[in-house]
N, C-alpha and C positions, 0 to 999 in steps of 0.2 A: 484607494486600497476598499474592498468591500469583502462582506462574508454575509454568508448567510448557511441557515441549518433548516433542513429537511426532515421532516419524519412523516411516513407514508404507514397505511396499514391497507390490507383489502377488507372491501367494505360486506364481509361475508361472515358465516359463522366462528372465523379464524381472528375476528377483530381485536386486535390489543394483544393475540398471543405471536403474530408473526406481523415482523414488520422493519423498515430499512431507515436507518439513521444516517444523515450524511451534513457532513460540516466541508463548506467549501469556501475558500480564501481565493479573490484575486488581486493582484497586484500590476497594475498597469502605469508604465512609464512613457510619456511621450518623448522617445528620440530625437524628434525633430518635429517641423509641421507635418510631415506626409508619411513620418514613420511611427507606429507603437512596438514596444515589447510588453508581453503579457505573460504573467508567470501565475499559474493556478494550481493549486492543490487542495484535494477532493479526499478526504478520508469517510470510509462508511462500515458501516456496524449491519450485517444483517444477517437477524434473526428468524431463523427458520423452523417449519414445522418438519419431524422426518415422516417422509413420504411414505404411502403403504408399501410400495414396491422397492422400500430400502432392505428389507430383511432385518433380521434380528442383530446384525454386525454393529458396529461400531459407528454413530451418526456424530459428524461436527454441527451441533445447532447455530454454534456462533462462527460467522466467517468476517473476518475485518481486510479490508481493501484500501488502497493508498494508489491514488494517481498523483504524478507529478507532471505538469506538462508547460509549455512555453511554446512561446510565438512571437515572430516579428511580422506585423502587419503593416503593407506598404498601401498607402492611398493613390492610385493612378489618377482618377478624377473625380468628379462628384460622386458617382453612383458604383466604381469601380475600385477593387481593391486585391491585392495578390498577398497572400500570407502563407510563410514555411513554418510547420509545426513540428516540436520534437514531443515524446509523451515515453512517460516509463509507468509501468502498470505493475503494481505488485497486489497479487491476491493470497491471502495465508493457504498456504500447502501447494502451491503452485510456482513454476520458475516466471522471475521475471521477463515481461515481455515490453521491447522496445518498439517504437514506431515514429517512422517519418513523414510529413505529408507535405504538399504543397498545393495551395488551391487557389484557384480564380473566382471573384465573386462579382456578380452585377446585381445591382438592387433595381428591381422592377417599379416597385408603389415606395 
């Protein structure tokens, strides 16, 4: 298990007024010596400033999003692996997004 917290803000006149706070947790389970299961949760709070083009209407300054992903990583050879990934992405005020992918990776260095 590993966790990390990231806090980012632009290095402009908006420094400290606009920022993004992200909390990420990873759970890794070694199913066998060639298969890993990875479960990741990322919770993000995005504090934005009203853009000039937004107009006088309502504006949501705080946006919360949550991404839950899981992956099976199959280690084929020393530098090659294949992974199957599924992801659920929920952003406040938007519908739930679901995705699935398969990737083949080769490490050069």
